[in-house]
N, C-alpha and C positions, 0 to 999 in steps of 0.2 A: 425638653420643652420646645418651643418654636415661636415664630411670630406670624403675623397675618399673611406674609408673602411666601411662606414655606410650604412644601409638600411633605407630609409626615408619613413615614412607613409604619403600618400597624405592627404591634408587638407580636401578635400571635400568628397571623396568616400572611404577613408581608405584603398585604394589599396596599396600594398607594391611596392615600387619603388627600384629596385636594381641599385644603382648608379655605382657599379663596372662594369656593362655592358656597360657603356657610357664613351665617351671621350669628354673632353672639348677642343674646338679650339678657340684660342684668338689671335686677332690682335689689335694693338693700334694705335691711332692717337694722337700724343703728340704735343701740341702747346707750343713753347718756346718763351717767350718774351725777346727780345734782349736788352742788356745793352748799347745801343747807346745813345748818348746825345740828339739827335733829332729824330723825327719821320721818317718813311720810305720815304715819298714823300713831306715833308715840313720841315720847320726849327723850329717847336714847340718843347718844352721840353718833355721828356719822363718820368720825375721823378715821382715816386709814391706819391700819396696824392696831397695836394695843394687844393686851392679853386676850387669849381665846375666850370667847363668850363673856367678855367683860361689859360690853355695851348691849345689854339685853334686858328685857322685862317681860311680863306675862303677855303683852300684846304681840311683840315681834317674835316670841317663841311659840305662839299659837295656843296659849293656855285656855281651857274652856271658860267661857264667861267673860273673857277680856274683850273690851270693845274698842274699835279704832276711832280716832279723832283726827280729822284731816288737817295737815300742816298748810296754812294759807300761803306760805312762801313758795310751796311747790306749784300752786296755781299761778302765782305771779311769774315764776320762771318759765312755765309752760307758755303763758300768753306772750311773754317777752320774746321767746324764741319763735313762736308762731308768727308774730307780727314782723320780726326780722327776716322771715323767710316767706313773706307774702301770703300767709295762710288766712283763711276765714276762721273766726273764733265762734265756736258753738256756745251761745250765751246760756243755754240750758244743757247741761251734760251731767253725767253721773258715772258711778263705778259699777263694775260687774265682777262676778266670781268666775275665775277660770279654774276649773276643777281638774286636778291631776295629782297623783302620788309620786313623790320623790323624796329621798331622805333629807335633802337640804330645804324642803318646803314644809315647815312645821305644821301649818294649818291644813295641809292636803288640798289647798286651793291658793290661788294668787289673786289679790285684788288688783284689777286692771280696768281697762275701758274697751268695750267692743261696740256696743250699740250706738253710743254717742261720744266719740272721742272729742277732746277739747279743741283740737285744731284740724282743719281739713283744707284740701285744695290749694296747697302752696307751691312754691317753686324756688329754685336756686339757679343762678346763671354762672356757668363755669367757663374757663378758657380751655380750648382744645387746639390741636394742630390746625384744624380747619376754621378756627375763629370761635366766637361765643356760642354756647349751647345752653338751652334751658332744660333743666331736669325737674320733672314734676314731683311734688311731695303729696302722696295720697292722703296721709293723715299723721298726726302726732297724738299719742295718748300717754297719760300718766299711769304709773303702776309701781308696785313695790318689788324690790329685788329679793332674791332667795338667799339662803346661807351659802356656805362654802364647804365642800367636802375636802378632807385632808386624808390622802391615801398613805397608809403605813405599809409599804411593801414587805418590810422585814417581818412585821407581826401578822401580816395578812388580814388587816382590818382597815376599815374606813371610819374616820371620825368626822364630826360636823362642828363647824364654828358658825354661830348665829349672829356674829357681829354685823355682818352685811345684810342679814335678813331685815327687811323693812326699810332699807336705804331707798330714797326716792329715785325713780328713773323716769326719763322721757324716752319713749320709743318713737323714732322717726322712720316712717315707712315710705320709701320712694316709689314712684312709678317705674316700670321696667324700661327706662329711657336710656340706659347706658349700654354701650356696645363694646367696650374694651377696658382693660385694667387702668389705662391712663385716665379715662373719664371717671372711673370709680375713685381713683386716688384724688383727682381734682375735686370731685364732689365732697369727699370726706375732709379734705384739707379746708375747703370753704366752710363746711358745717362746723368743723373744729374751731376755725378762726372766729366765726360768729359767736359761738358759745363762750370762747375766751374773752372776746370783747365785751360781751354782756356780763361776764363774771359769774355765770351760772354753773360752770364746770371747767376743770382743768383739762378734761378729755385726754388723760394719759392712758394710752392703750396698754402699756406695760403694767399699770396698776389696776386695770379693769374699769376705769371710769369712763371709757368709751369702748364698747364691744360691738363687733360688726358680724352680721350674718349675711352671706351672699346667696341670693337666689338667682340661679343661672340656667338658661336653656339655650339650645342652638336650633337654627332652622335654615333651610335653603334660602339663599339670597333671592329676594323678590317675593317670597311667601309672606302673607299677612298672618298666617296661623302660627300661634305660639307653640313651641315645642314643650315637651314634658320637662319641668324644672326640678332641680335638686337644690337643697339648702346646705350651704357649707358653714360649719360652726368652728369654734376654737381658733379664731383669727385675731391675733393680738399684736399685729404690726402691719405696716403698709407693705413690707416685703412679703410677709406671709399671705396677705390678701392678693398681691400680684401673682405670686407663685400658684396659689390655689385656683385662681381664675384661669390661668394659662393651662394648668394641668387638667382641670375639669372640662374645659372647652375641648381639648384634644380627646379626652376619655369619651365624652358624649358623641363626638363626631365618629370616632372609631366604632362605637356601638351601632350607630345608625347605618354606617357604611357596610356593616356585616349583616344588615337586614334584621337586627334585633331592636327591641324597644328600650328606651331609657326608663328606669324605674323612678317614680315619685318617692323620694326618700330624703332623710337628713343624713349628711355625711360629716365626718370629722376629719380635719386636715392635720397632718403631721408634717411640720416644716423641717424636721430633721431628716426623716425618710423621704421627704418630697413626694408624698402620696396621700391619698384620702382613702377612707374606708367607711363602709355603711354603719350607721348607728341604729337607725330604726326607720320604719316606714313613716312618711310625712303625715302628720296629723292635720286634720281639717278642724274648722271651728266647732263642728258638731261633736267631735271627739272630746272636747273639753266641757261639754254640757254647760255652757255659759248661762247665767241668769243674773238679774240685777242684784247688786249687793244689798242685802236687807238691813245691814247695820250702819249704812251711811245714807244721808239724805241727798237729794239732787243738788247740784251746784248751779246757782243762778248768778250770772255775771252781768253787772250793770255797765252801761256805756262809759260812765264816768271812771270806773275802775280801769277799763281798757285804755282810755285816753291818758290817765295818769301814768300808766306803765309806758305808753308810747312816748310821752313827754320826757321820760327819763332815759330813753334809749341813747347810747353813745354814738359818736361819729364812727361809723364802721370803716373797714379797711379801704373799700373802693372809693368812698368820699374823701378819706384822708389822703389817699394816693393822689387824687386829682388836685387836692389843696397843696400838697408838697410840690407838685410840678408847677403849679400856678404861683404860689407865694414864695417858695424857696428856690424856684428855678432849677430844680433837680431833674436829671434825666429820668425817663420812665423806668429804666432798669433799677436805679437807686431807690426811687419811690416805692416800687413794688416790693423790694426786699425789706425795706425799713418798716413797711406796714403789715407784713405777714404776721407779726406778733404784737399784741397790744403793749406788752411790757417794753419791747424794743422801741416802739413808737413813742411811748411816754418818756423813756430815757432820752431818746434822740431829741425830742422837742425841748426838754429841759436843758440839755447840753447846748442846743442852738440858742436858747434864750440867754444863756450865760456867756457864751463865746462870740455870738453874733455872726458866725460863719457857717451857714448850712452845708456848703459843699465840703469843707474840711471836716466837719462833724460826720457827714455821710461817709467820707473816705475812711475815717477811723472806725466807724461801726462796721462797714462792709469788709474792711481789711482786718483790723485787729480784734474787734469784739466777736465777730463771727468765727474767726480763726480759733480763738481761745475757747469759745463755746464748743466747737467741734473737737478740739484736742482734749478738753475736759469731759466730753460726753455729757454736757449739760443742756437742759432746756432753757430757752430765753427767760422763762418764768423764775429760774433759779438764780439769776444774776443778782448781786447785792452790793456792787460798788456804788459810791456816791457820784451822781452825775456831775456835781461841781468839780470833782477831782479830774475827770476827763476833760472838762472845759478848761481847767487850769493848765493841763498838759498842752492842749491845743494852743492856748494863749502864749505860753512860754516858747513853744516851737515857732509860732508866728513872729514873736518878738526877737527871735534869734538867740534866746538864752540857753537853749539846749538843742542838739542836733536830733534828726529824726530817729537815728539808730538808738541813741540813748533814751529818747522819749519812749520808744517801744518797750525797752527794758523796764522803764519805770511803770508803764501802764500794765505790764504783765503782773507786777507786784501789786498794783492797785486792784486789778481784776481779782486776784487770788486772796488778798488779805485786807483790801480796802484801806491801805496805808495812805497817809496824807502825802501827796506827791512832792510838793515843794520842799518840805523838810527832808524827804527821802533823797531828793536830788543833791541837796547840800551835804547831807551826811555822807553820801557815797561819792562825792566829788564829781558829779555828772553834769554840772552846769558849765556853760560855755565860758571860756576865759576871755574877758574883754580888756584886761589890763594891757596897756600899750607897751609897758616895759617888758613883760613876759613874751609878748608877740615879737617885739623887735629883736630880743635875744635869740629866739628861735629862727627868725628870718636870717639874721646875720650868720648863724651856724650853717644854715642850708646853703647860703650863697657861697660860703667857703667850701663846703663839702661837695657841692655840685657845680664847680667852676666851669666844667665843660658844657653843662646845660645853659649856664648863664651866657656863655659865648654863643651858643645856638640862638638864644633869645636876641642878642644883639645882631646876630646874622639874619634876623628876619623870620625865624621859625616861631610862629604863633603858639604852637602846641607846647613850647618850652615853658611858657608862663604857667600854664595849667599844671604841668608836671611839678614846678617849683612850689606852687600852692599846695599840691598834694603832699609834698615832702614836709612842708611846714606843719600841715594838719597832722601828719603822721607823727612828727616829733612832739606835738602837743597832745598826742593820744586822742585826736578827734575832738578836742574840747576848745580849740581856738575859734573865736568869733570869725566866721568866713568873710564877713564884710571888712572887718579890721585887718585880717590877714592879707586880703587882696590890696587894701589901701596902703598898708605899710610896705608890703613887698614891692608894689609899683613905685612908691616914692623912693625906696632905696635903689632900685634899678635905674630910675631916671636920674637920680643924683650921680650915679657912676657914669652916666652918659656924658 
């Protein structure tokens, strides 16, 4: 691969390719699987997993004579996402048939929207190395998902599971406004965050609830004419998306530099082999023979319906971040990290409410919560410890009843098993020792054992006192109350003076 500032050597003819003379133009088609309880046109469950073909009926398996009935919640979710991304809402829209044959498509057509999509002309603002950038959203449309093919290599056959057939999707089609992989990932992260804040999708790429097709072309810098694009499919992680973009950019530049033409086609990316290969020539709308869906009536959306959805919109990450900086007096860095996930933000706010110390709560989330999420390879949405338990830990650390090291040990157990922390601390002897008798005994032993350091202290060496404190804490296995240890040690030393 390479980056924007490299000169790449062509694989076949060893000609030098100056990438700096080219500009990459990228647009995305993002399919978002909605978190409705039932499918878009029938009452079958949409839950992930389950026995093969268990969540099916005559409608979602394309049986003759079965008629679709629109799920109202899909329309609500589409409008909510449209308004959150500054889209105009088409108050009169409808569905169309997209005709094609494929084994996982039981009807031999997909019910989608072409002529009047529900949302148009939107935008998202993302952060880039050069500052904020607006990415246009051409349209959003509602459609049904297809089934899933299961390939049995050993038997040499392919089977189909229709559980996913009819699951509702929103397809978000961007304008070709992105110029590199960083901007693409920034756009996808922002779109994912908005969907999660709205609660309309978990957007888990690894489970297919967010699927990304990358349309990419290259052109000489300064040219206004778009190059021939290819569509990259089978991208199920941000890493794969980044790799595919870098690879395809170099592939297309190499073709152009050799005096050949890029072919308009759909390509599949193999993230293991780190290469793409041609699937088929790129279809155009005419190839699908779209026509209005005859089994569904037009959708007429009233202003009051849109206003009701708008009134229920949550506080999104950007607004929440500004509030954290203003109300909690957090640094921008802390506020940005804490608002990337709605679940983290909700947990953080509850912990702050219970402990009353935003900065200490922020330190625990950015330090320990994020560290454990990474170690356990968990998404923020998967955490399940009780916020009160973290607040309790913060409070006992603040009160000097447990040291920071032991507090982290306790929190690890809370994070993994949701154990009640105060009882766990007592049961495992992790609380600080405040008993004056026990501390005095430890201090007396240290003064005898470290007589030479005591002499250094009396000789004016300030560091000697710190060393003696450390020895007392070591003797008490880190559980001595630091304040009392300092107080009793100083009293004993001054008494000998």
